[in-house]
C-alpha atoms as an extended CHARMM CRD file, in Angstrom:
* protein
*
       233  EXT
         1         1  MET       CA             29.8540000000      -22.4460000000       16.6610000000  PROA      1               0.0000000000
         2         2  LEU       CA             26.4440000000      -24.3700000000       15.2070000000  PROA      2               0.0000000000
         3         3  TYR       CA             25.1820000000      -25.4450000000       11.7220000000  PROA      3               0.0000000000
         4         4  LEU       CA             21.8940000000      -24.8970000000       11.0620000000  PROA      4               0.0000000000
         5         5  TYR       CA             20.0070000000      -27.4700000000        8.7980000000  PROA      5               0.0000000000
         6         6  ALA       CA             16.1350000000      -26.4040000000        9.0230000000  PROA      6               0.0000000000
         7         7  ILE       CA             13.7140000000      -24.6430000000       11.3680000000  PROA      7               0.0000000000
         8         8  THR       CA             10.5520000000      -27.0270000000       12.1020000000  PROA      8               0.0000000000
         9         9  ASP       CA              7.4530000000      -27.1540000000       14.0340000000  PROA      9               0.0000000000
        10        10  GLN       CA              8.2680000000      -30.7620000000       15.1800000000  PROA      10              0.0000000000
        11        11  PRO       CA              9.7440000000      -31.2450000000       18.5800000000  PROA      11              0.0000000000
        12        12  GLN       CA             11.5110000000      -34.3660000000       18.0130000000  PROA      12              0.0000000000
        13        13  LEU       CA             14.5780000000      -35.2620000000       15.5720000000  PROA      13              0.0000000000
        14        14  PRO       CA             13.5980000000      -38.1150000000       13.1750000000  PROA      14              0.0000000000
        15        15  ALA       CA             15.1820000000      -41.5780000000       13.8530000000  PROA      15              0.0000000000
        16        16  ALA       CA             17.8810000000      -41.2610000000       11.2170000000  PROA      16              0.0000000000
        17        17  PRO       CA             19.8370000000      -39.7520000000       10.2030000000  PROA      17              0.0000000000
        18        18  SER       CA             20.9760000000      -39.1610000000       13.8270000000  PROA      18              0.0000000000
        19        19  SER       CA             24.2090000000      -37.0750000000       12.6310000000  PROA      19              0.0000000000
        20        20  GLY       CA             24.8920000000      -34.3210000000       10.0700000000  PROA      20              0.0000000000
        21        21  LEU       CA             27.9900000000      -32.9190000000        8.8580000000  PROA      21              0.0000000000
        22        22  LEU       CA             31.1420000000      -34.4920000000        9.5070000000  PROA      22              0.0000000000
        23        23  GLY       CA             29.2000000000      -37.0560000000       11.7230000000  PROA      23              0.0000000000
        24        24  GLN       CA             28.5210000000      -34.4270000000       14.4550000000  PROA      24              0.0000000000
        25        25  PRO       CA             25.2050000000      -35.0220000000       16.3300000000  PROA      25              0.0000000000
        26        26  LEU       CA             22.1080000000      -33.5740000000       15.5960000000  PROA      26              0.0000000000
        27        27  ARG       CA             20.5260000000      -31.3300000000       18.4140000000  PROA      27              0.0000000000
        28        28  LEU       CA             17.2210000000      -29.0220000000       18.6330000000  PROA      28              0.0000000000
        29        29  ILE       CA             17.2810000000      -25.4520000000       19.9290000000  PROA      29              0.0000000000
        30        30  GLU       CA             13.6150000000      -24.4460000000       20.8890000000  PROA      30              0.0000000000
        31        31  ALA       CA             12.3230000000      -20.6840000000       21.0340000000  PROA      31              0.0000000000
        32        32  ALA       CA              8.9460000000      -19.3360000000       20.1510000000  PROA      32              0.0000000000
        33        33  GLY       CA              7.4580000000      -22.5330000000       19.6650000000  PROA      33              0.0000000000
        34        34  LEU       CA              9.7690000000      -23.2020000000       16.7930000000  PROA      34              0.0000000000
        35        35  TRP       CA             12.7640000000      -25.6530000000       16.7110000000  PROA      35              0.0000000000
        36        36  ALA       CA             16.0340000000      -25.1030000000       15.1160000000  PROA      36              0.0000000000
        37        37  VAL       CA             17.9280000000      -28.6120000000       14.1940000000  PROA      37              0.0000000000
        38        38  VAL       CA             21.4370000000      -27.7140000000       14.4400000000  PROA      38              0.0000000000
        39        39  SER       CA             24.8990000000      -29.4460000000       15.0040000000  PROA      39              0.0000000000
        40        40  PRO       CA             28.2120000000      -28.6390000000       16.2360000000  PROA      40              0.0000000000
        41        41  ILE       CA             30.7990000000      -27.2860000000       13.3260000000  PROA      41              0.0000000000
        42        42  VAL       CA             34.2030000000      -25.7760000000       13.0640000000  PROA      42              0.0000000000
        43        43  PRO       CA             33.6490000000      -23.2860000000       10.1920000000  PROA      43              0.0000000000
        44        44  LYS       CA             36.7040000000      -24.1900000000        8.3290000000  PROA      44              0.0000000000
        45        45  GLU       CA             35.7250000000      -27.5580000000        7.9740000000  PROA      45              0.0000000000
        46        46  VAL       CA             32.8770000000      -26.8460000000        5.9310000000  PROA      46              0.0000000000
        47        47  GLN       CA             33.2980000000      -27.5170000000        2.1810000000  PROA      47              0.0000000000
        48        48  THR       CA             31.0280000000      -27.2760000000       -0.6830000000  PROA      48              0.0000000000
        49        49  ASN       CA             31.4840000000      -31.1860000000       -1.7750000000  PROA      49              0.0000000000
        50        50  ALA       CA             29.2310000000      -33.7920000000       -2.7460000000  PROA      50              0.0000000000
        51        51  GLU       CA             29.5140000000      -35.7470000000        0.7810000000  PROA      51              0.0000000000
        52        52  GLN       CA             28.7930000000      -32.8310000000        2.8670000000  PROA      52              0.0000000000
        53        53  VAL       CA             26.0400000000      -31.2180000000        0.8040000000  PROA      53              0.0000000000
        54        54  TRP       CA             24.3390000000      -34.6030000000        0.5950000000  PROA      54              0.0000000000
        55        55  ALA       CA             24.5330000000      -34.9890000000        4.5950000000  PROA      55              0.0000000000
        56        56  HSD       CA             22.8380000000      -31.8430000000        4.6890000000  PROA      56              0.0000000000
        57        57  GLU       CA             20.3850000000      -32.7890000000        2.4250000000  PROA      57              0.0000000000
        58        58  ALA       CA             19.6270000000      -36.1170000000        3.9860000000  PROA      58              0.0000000000
        59        59  VAL       CA             18.8580000000      -34.2390000000        7.3530000000  PROA      59              0.0000000000
        60        60  VAL       CA             16.3270000000      -31.9400000000        5.7720000000  PROA      60              0.0000000000
        61        61  GLU       CA             14.8060000000      -34.4920000000        3.9400000000  PROA      61              0.0000000000
        62        62  ALA       CA             14.2620000000      -36.8410000000        7.0790000000  PROA      62              0.0000000000
        63        63  LEU       CA             12.8430000000      -33.8310000000        8.6170000000  PROA      63              0.0000000000
        64        64  LEU       CA             10.2890000000      -33.2700000000        5.2290000000  PROA      64              0.0000000000
        65        65  ALA       CA              9.1930000000      -36.8420000000        5.6300000000  PROA      65              0.0000000000
        66        66  ARG       CA              7.9980000000      -36.1470000000        9.1770000000  PROA      66              0.0000000000
        67        67  GLY       CA              5.9050000000      -33.1300000000        8.7480000000  PROA      67              0.0000000000
        68        68  GLY       CA              6.7080000000      -29.2040000000        8.2530000000  PROA      68              0.0000000000
        69        69  VAL       CA             10.1050000000      -27.8990000000        7.5310000000  PROA      69              0.0000000000
        70        70  LEU       CA             11.7240000000      -24.7570000000        6.3190000000  PROA      70              0.0000000000
        71        71  PRO       CA             14.8950000000      -25.8390000000        4.7060000000  PROA      71              0.0000000000
        72        72  VAL       CA             18.1270000000      -23.3340000000        5.1710000000  PROA      72              0.0000000000
        73        73  ARG       CA             20.3730000000      -23.1960000000        2.3460000000  PROA      73              0.0000000000
        74        74  PHE       CA             24.0490000000      -25.3080000000        3.0570000000  PROA      74              0.0000000000
        75        75  GLY       CA             26.7050000000      -23.5900000000        4.8950000000  PROA      75              0.0000000000
        76        76  THR       CA             24.7680000000      -21.5630000000        7.4120000000  PROA      76              0.0000000000
        77        77  ILE       CA             26.3850000000      -21.0260000000       10.5210000000  PROA      77              0.0000000000
        78        78  LEU       CA             25.6700000000      -18.9180000000       13.7630000000  PROA      78              0.0000000000
        79        79  GLU       CA             28.1070000000      -18.4080000000       16.6910000000  PROA      79              0.0000000000
        80        80  HSD       CA             25.9420000000      -19.3030000000       19.5520000000  PROA      80              0.0000000000
        81        81  GLU       CA             22.7610000000      -20.9660000000       20.8320000000  PROA      81              0.0000000000
        82        82  ALA       CA             21.7330000000      -17.3240000000       21.6700000000  PROA      82              0.0000000000
        83        83  ASN       CA             21.9130000000      -16.4160000000       18.2610000000  PROA      83              0.0000000000
        84        84  VAL       CA             19.8020000000      -19.1660000000       17.0780000000  PROA      84              0.0000000000
        85        85  GLU       CA             17.3840000000      -18.3670000000       20.0260000000  PROA      85              0.0000000000
        86        86  ALA       CA             17.3370000000      -15.0630000000       18.7850000000  PROA      86              0.0000000000
        87        87  LEU       CA             16.5370000000      -15.9190000000       14.8940000000  PROA      87              0.0000000000
        88        88  LEU       CA             13.3800000000      -17.8630000000       16.0530000000  PROA      88              0.0000000000
        89        89  HSD       CA             11.8590000000      -14.9970000000       18.0750000000  PROA      89              0.0000000000
        90        90  LYS       CA             12.5720000000      -12.2910000000       15.5250000000  PROA      90              0.0000000000
        91        91  ARG       CA             11.1790000000      -14.1260000000       12.5800000000  PROA      91              0.0000000000
        92        92  ALA       CA              8.7670000000      -16.3670000000       14.6660000000  PROA      92              0.0000000000
        93        93  ALA       CA              5.4870000000      -14.9640000000       12.3530000000  PROA      93              0.0000000000
        94        94  VAL       CA              7.0700000000      -15.4790000000        9.1860000000  PROA      94              0.0000000000
        95        95  LEU       CA              8.3210000000      -18.6940000000        9.9680000000  PROA      95              0.0000000000
        96        96  ARG       CA              5.3760000000      -20.0570000000       11.4070000000  PROA      96              0.0000000000
        97        97  SER       CA              3.4310000000      -18.3300000000        7.9700000000  PROA      97              0.0000000000
        98        98  ASP       CA              5.6040000000      -20.2060000000        5.9040000000  PROA      98              0.0000000000
        99        99  LEU       CA              5.4980000000      -23.3710000000        7.7180000000  PROA      99              0.0000000000
       100       100  GLU       CA              1.5720000000      -23.3450000000        7.2680000000  PROA      100             0.0000000000
       101       101  ARG       CA              1.6320000000      -21.9550000000        3.6060000000  PROA      101             0.0000000000
       102       102  LEU       CA              4.1910000000      -24.9800000000        2.7640000000  PROA      102             0.0000000000
       103       103  ALA       CA              2.3400000000      -27.7040000000        4.7270000000  PROA      103             0.0000000000
       104       104  GLY       CA              2.1580000000      -30.6390000000        2.4220000000  PROA      104             0.0000000000
       105       105  CYS       CA              4.2830000000      -28.9970000000       -0.3160000000  PROA      105             0.0000000000
       106       106  VAL       CA              7.4800000000      -30.1150000000       -2.0110000000  PROA      106             0.0000000000
       107       107  GLU       CA              9.5790000000      -28.7140000000       -4.7480000000  PROA      107             0.0000000000
       108       108  LEU       CA             10.0030000000      -29.7440000000       -8.1830000000  PROA      108             0.0000000000
       109       109  GLY       CA             13.0200000000      -28.6380000000      -10.5210000000  PROA      109             0.0000000000
       110       110  LEU       CA             13.1180000000      -28.5590000000      -14.0920000000  PROA      110             0.0000000000
       111       111  ARG       CA             15.3670000000      -27.7570000000      -16.8070000000  PROA      111             0.0000000000
       112       112  ALA       CA             14.8240000000      -27.4660000000      -20.2760000000  PROA      112             0.0000000000
       113       113  LEU       CA             17.9420000000      -28.2450000000      -22.7350000000  PROA      113             0.0000000000
       114       114  LEU       CA             18.5390000000      -27.3780000000      -26.2340000000  PROA      114             0.0000000000
       115       115  LEU       CA             18.7620000000      -30.3060000000      -28.7060000000  PROA      115             0.0000000000
       116       116  ASP       CA             20.7920000000      -30.1050000000      -31.6920000000  PROA      116             0.0000000000
       117       117  LEU       CA             17.9610000000      -28.1180000000      -34.3130000000  PROA      117             0.0000000000
       118       118  PRO       CA             17.2860000000      -29.7110000000      -37.5650000000  PROA      118             0.0000000000
       119       119  ALA       CA             19.5220000000      -28.1840000000      -39.9560000000  PROA      119             0.0000000000
       120       120  PRO       CA             17.9890000000      -25.4740000000      -42.3770000000  PROA      120             0.0000000000
       121       121  PRO       CA             17.3100000000      -26.5200000000      -46.1780000000  PROA      121             0.0000000000
       122       122  GLU       CA             20.3070000000      -26.4260000000      -48.0040000000  PROA      122             0.0000000000
       123       123  PRO       CA             20.4310000000      -23.1120000000      -49.9700000000  PROA      123             0.0000000000
       124       124  GLU       CA             21.4180000000      -23.1670000000      -53.5820000000  PROA      124             0.0000000000
       125       125  PRO       CA             24.9890000000      -23.7630000000      -54.3070000000  PROA      125             0.0000000000
       126       126  GLN       CA             26.9810000000      -20.4730000000      -54.0950000000  PROA      126             0.0000000000
       127       127  ALA       CA             30.4040000000      -19.3680000000      -55.7200000000  PROA      127             0.0000000000
       128       128  ALA       CA             33.0620000000      -18.8310000000      -53.3670000000  PROA      128             0.0000000000
       129       129  PRO       CA             33.1960000000      -15.2290000000      -51.9320000000  PROA      129             0.0000000000
       130       130  THR       CA             34.8900000000      -12.8720000000      -54.1340000000  PROA      130             0.0000000000
       131       131  SER       CA             35.8290000000      -10.6740000000      -51.1520000000  PROA      131             0.0000000000
       132       132  GLY       CA             36.6830000000      -10.4320000000      -47.6300000000  PROA      132             0.0000000000
       133       133  ARG       CA             33.3810000000       -8.0150000000      -47.1670000000  PROA      133             0.0000000000
       134       134  GLU       CA             31.1710000000      -11.2090000000      -48.8980000000  PROA      134             0.0000000000
       135       135  TYR       CA             32.5610000000      -13.6410000000      -46.5230000000  PROA      135             0.0000000000
       136       136  MET       CA             31.6870000000      -11.6270000000      -43.6930000000  PROA      136             0.0000000000
       137       137  LEU       CA             28.3210000000      -10.9090000000      -44.9620000000  PROA      137             0.0000000000
       138       138  ARG       CA             27.5910000000      -14.6720000000      -45.4050000000  PROA      138             0.0000000000
       139       139  ARG       CA             28.9990000000      -15.4390000000      -42.1170000000  PROA      139             0.0000000000
       140       140  PHE       CA             26.7900000000      -12.6740000000      -40.3310000000  PROA      140             0.0000000000
       141       141  ALA       CA             23.5970000000      -13.9680000000      -42.3930000000  PROA      141             0.0000000000
       142       142  ALA       CA             24.5640000000      -17.1910000000      -40.9350000000  PROA      142             0.0000000000
       143       143  GLU       CA             25.0870000000      -16.5800000000      -37.3600000000  PROA      143             0.0000000000
       144       144  GLN       CA             21.8410000000      -14.2210000000      -37.4230000000  PROA      144             0.0000000000
       145       145  ALA       CA             19.7720000000      -17.2490000000      -38.6050000000  PROA      145             0.0000000000
       146       146  LEU       CA             21.3770000000      -19.5430000000      -36.0980000000  PROA      146             0.0000000000
       147       147  GLN       CA             20.3690000000      -17.0690000000      -33.0640000000  PROA      147             0.0000000000
       148       148  ALA       CA             16.5440000000      -16.7580000000      -34.6430000000  PROA      148             0.0000000000
       149       149  ARG       CA             16.2950000000      -20.5640000000      -34.2510000000  PROA      149             0.0000000000
       150       150  ARG       CA             17.8180000000      -20.2240000000      -30.4210000000  PROA      150             0.0000000000
       151       151  ARG       CA             15.1420000000      -17.2920000000      -29.7420000000  PROA      151             0.0000000000
       152       152  GLN       CA             12.2410000000      -19.7350000000      -31.1440000000  PROA      152             0.0000000000
       153       153  ALA       CA             13.5120000000      -22.4420000000      -28.8860000000  PROA      153             0.0000000000
       154       154  GLU       CA             13.6950000000      -19.9810000000      -25.9550000000  PROA      154             0.0000000000
       155       155  ALA       CA             10.1360000000      -18.7000000000      -26.4810000000  PROA      155             0.0000000000
       156       156  ALA       CA              8.9700000000      -22.4030000000      -26.5350000000  PROA      156             0.0000000000
       157       157  ALA       CA             10.4180000000      -22.8380000000      -23.3440000000  PROA      157             0.0000000000
       158       158  ASN       CA              9.0040000000      -19.7280000000      -21.9080000000  PROA      158             0.0000000000
       159       159  GLN       CA              5.4520000000      -21.2910000000      -22.8950000000  PROA      159             0.0000000000
       160       160  LEU       CA              6.2470000000      -24.2890000000      -21.3840000000  PROA      160             0.0000000000
       161       161  HSD       CA              6.7240000000      -22.8180000000      -18.0030000000  PROA      161             0.0000000000
       162       162  THR       CA              3.7010000000      -20.9230000000      -18.0380000000  PROA      162             0.0000000000
       163       163  ALA       CA              1.8470000000      -24.0970000000      -18.9590000000  PROA      163             0.0000000000
       164       164  LEU       CA              3.5900000000      -25.9390000000      -16.2700000000  PROA      164             0.0000000000
       165       165  ALA       CA              2.9750000000      -23.3690000000      -13.4490000000  PROA      165             0.0000000000
       166       166  ASP       CA             -0.8430000000      -24.1760000000      -13.9800000000  PROA      166             0.0000000000
       167       167  TYR       CA              0.1190000000      -27.3600000000      -11.9000000000  PROA      167             0.0000000000
       168       168  ALA       CA              1.8640000000      -25.4020000000       -9.1150000000  PROA      168             0.0000000000
       169       169  LEU       CA              1.0030000000      -23.3420000000       -6.3620000000  PROA      169             0.0000000000
       170       170  ALA       CA              4.1240000000      -21.0790000000       -7.0600000000  PROA      170             0.0000000000
       171       171  SER       CA              6.8400000000      -21.0940000000       -9.4260000000  PROA      171             0.0000000000
       172       172  VAL       CA             10.3800000000      -19.4810000000       -9.9200000000  PROA      172             0.0000000000
       173       173  GLN       CA             12.3960000000      -19.1000000000      -12.9040000000  PROA      173             0.0000000000
       174       174  ARG       CA             16.1960000000      -18.8410000000      -12.3060000000  PROA      174             0.0000000000
       175       175  GLN       CA             19.0510000000      -17.6740000000      -14.5530000000  PROA      175             0.0000000000
       176       176  PRO       CA             20.0520000000      -20.4390000000      -17.2310000000  PROA      176             0.0000000000
       177       177  THR       CA             23.4860000000      -21.3890000000      -17.2410000000  PROA      177             0.0000000000
       178       178  GLY       CA             25.2570000000      -22.9740000000      -20.2970000000  PROA      178             0.0000000000
       179       179  GLU       CA             24.8070000000      -22.5740000000      -24.1610000000  PROA      179             0.0000000000
       180       180  ARG       CA             22.2490000000      -25.6100000000      -24.1130000000  PROA      180             0.0000000000
       181       181  MET       CA             19.9040000000      -24.4820000000      -20.9090000000  PROA      181             0.0000000000
       182       182  LEU       CA             16.9740000000      -22.6900000000      -22.0380000000  PROA      182             0.0000000000
       183       183  LEU       CA             14.8710000000      -22.7810000000      -18.9150000000  PROA      183             0.0000000000
       184       184  SER       CA             15.7750000000      -23.6400000000      -15.1240000000  PROA      184             0.0000000000
       185       185  ALA       CA             12.5300000000      -23.2910000000      -13.0740000000  PROA      185             0.0000000000
       186       186  ALA       CA             11.3700000000      -24.6090000000       -9.6490000000  PROA      186             0.0000000000
       187       187  TYR       CA              7.8870000000      -25.2060000000       -8.7460000000  PROA      187             0.0000000000
       188       188  LEU       CA              6.1630000000      -25.8590000000       -5.4350000000  PROA      188             0.0000000000
       189       189  VAL       CA              3.6270000000      -28.7550000000       -6.0000000000  PROA      189             0.0000000000
       190       190  ARG       CA              1.2630000000      -30.2460000000       -3.3130000000  PROA      190             0.0000000000
       191       191  ARG       CA              2.2380000000      -33.8150000000       -2.4790000000  PROA      191             0.0000000000
       192       192  ASP       CA             -0.8680000000      -35.3080000000       -4.3780000000  PROA      192             0.0000000000
       193       193  ALA       CA             -0.1970000000      -33.4370000000       -7.4110000000  PROA      193             0.0000000000
       194       194  ILE       CA              3.1690000000      -34.6410000000       -7.7680000000  PROA      194             0.0000000000
       195       195  ASN       CA              2.1790000000      -37.5660000000      -10.2520000000  PROA      195             0.0000000000
       196       196  ARG       CA             -0.0810000000      -35.0410000000      -12.2410000000  PROA      196             0.0000000000
       197       197  PHE       CA              2.7950000000      -32.3960000000      -12.6390000000  PROA      197             0.0000000000
       198       198  ARG       CA              5.0680000000      -35.1970000000      -13.8290000000  PROA      198             0.0000000000
       199       199  GLU       CA              2.5500000000      -36.3350000000      -16.4130000000  PROA      199             0.0000000000
       200       200  ALA       CA              2.3290000000      -32.9820000000      -17.7590000000  PROA      200             0.0000000000
       201       201  VAL       CA              6.2910000000      -32.8760000000      -18.0990000000  PROA      201             0.0000000000
       202       202  ALA       CA              6.1810000000      -36.0590000000      -20.1010000000  PROA      202             0.0000000000
       203       203  ALA       CA              3.3780000000      -34.6880000000      -22.3970000000  PROA      203             0.0000000000
       204       204  LEU       CA              5.1130000000      -31.4710000000      -23.0310000000  PROA      204             0.0000000000
       205       205  ASP       CA              8.4110000000      -33.2980000000      -23.4640000000  PROA      205             0.0000000000
       206       206  ALA       CA              7.0160000000      -35.6110000000      -26.1490000000  PROA      206             0.0000000000
       207       207  THR       CA              5.6090000000      -32.7040000000      -28.4430000000  PROA      207             0.0000000000
       208       208  ASN       CA              8.8910000000      -30.3350000000      -27.9800000000  PROA      208             0.0000000000
       209       209  ALA       CA             11.4210000000      -31.8250000000      -30.4440000000  PROA      209             0.0000000000
       210       210  GLN       CA             13.7430000000      -28.9450000000      -30.1020000000  PROA      210             0.0000000000
       211       211  MET       CA             14.4370000000      -29.5200000000      -26.3790000000  PROA      211             0.0000000000
       212       212  GLN       CA             14.7790000000      -32.0500000000      -23.7540000000  PROA      212             0.0000000000
       213       213  LEU       CA             12.8500000000      -31.7120000000      -20.3130000000  PROA      213             0.0000000000
       214       214  LEU       CA             14.6360000000      -32.9760000000      -17.0610000000  PROA      214             0.0000000000
       215       215  CYS       CA             12.3550000000      -32.9360000000      -14.0410000000  PROA      215             0.0000000000
       216       216  THR       CA             13.8640000000      -33.4910000000      -10.6030000000  PROA      216             0.0000000000
       217       217  GLY       CA             12.5110000000      -34.0530000000       -7.0750000000  PROA      217             0.0000000000
       218       218  PRO       CA             10.5320000000      -33.6520000000       -4.8860000000  PROA      218             0.0000000000
       219       219  TRP       CA             13.0150000000      -31.6770000000       -2.8210000000  PROA      219             0.0000000000
       220       220  PRO       CA             12.3300000000      -29.7510000000        0.1970000000  PROA      220             0.0000000000
       221       221  PRO       CA             10.8050000000      -26.2750000000       -0.9070000000  PROA      221             0.0000000000
       222       222  TYR       CA             14.2670000000      -24.3760000000       -0.7930000000  PROA      222             0.0000000000
       223       223  HSD       CA             13.1710000000      -21.4830000000       -3.0860000000  PROA      223             0.0000000000
       224       224  PHE       CA              9.6850000000      -20.9390000000       -1.4990000000  PROA      224             0.0000000000
       225       225  VAL       CA             10.7990000000      -20.0200000000        1.8350000000  PROA      225             0.0000000000
       226       226  SER       CA             10.3460000000      -16.2850000000        2.5930000000  PROA      226             0.0000000000
       227       227  GLY       CA             13.6660000000      -14.3930000000        2.5280000000  PROA      227             0.0000000000
       228       228  ASP       CA             14.9890000000      -16.6850000000       -0.0120000000  PROA      228             0.0000000000
       229       229  GLU       CA             16.7680000000      -14.1400000000       -2.6900000000  PROA      229             0.0000000000
       230       230  GLU       CA             14.9350000000      -15.5060000000       -5.7710000000  PROA      230             0.0000000000
       231       231  ARG       CA             11.5480000000      -14.0920000000       -6.2560000000  PROA      231             0.0000000000
       232       232  HSD       CA              8.6760000000      -16.6690000000       -6.8650000000  PROA      232             0.0000000000
       233       233  SER       CA              4.8850000000      -15.9290000000       -8.1530000000  PROA      233             0.0000000000
């Protein structure tokens, strides 16, 4: 079995790391003028833990530092060398197009987290509810006000995403997770525009008191390889 890290237009492996998951040696498989970076693997030994994920990432980032690379999702395993060669032959045109499109680009990630919103003005003191119905109506009104404030914050996050998309060649929004997450997105950015993008994030962060912006990367452009399940624009 072979574990697949990436597809590249580079006919040589990076000097380091020389091994991938579980310390297995890296090797190249060539077909159709493309190279797949692989190492031998026993499928049951692949686990989604920090050590293995970072071993995968180290290989892909080393390739990215040298030139064109199409990162493959963690956990991709092919049975034989012939399967790898067939993959390269079958998708050669798309893979070459992606290598050209993504040349000189990296992925930057962004998360917008909802901060504790300022408390609304204190209402006039109210007498204790005189019935269960009145109590439930008050709770409903308070919940409605909270939801309205969250919708306002989400709208601000979407406007922020639109503004940052102007600094990128492409972008993708992912489904936010957790109560505080307003925005989770990835942006395809040219290497020479990384600082400009980060400066734009910092400026937007400084003017949005209701959220905190977290910018990560640069990463290999996982979300922008053709065939990725997430749609990008």
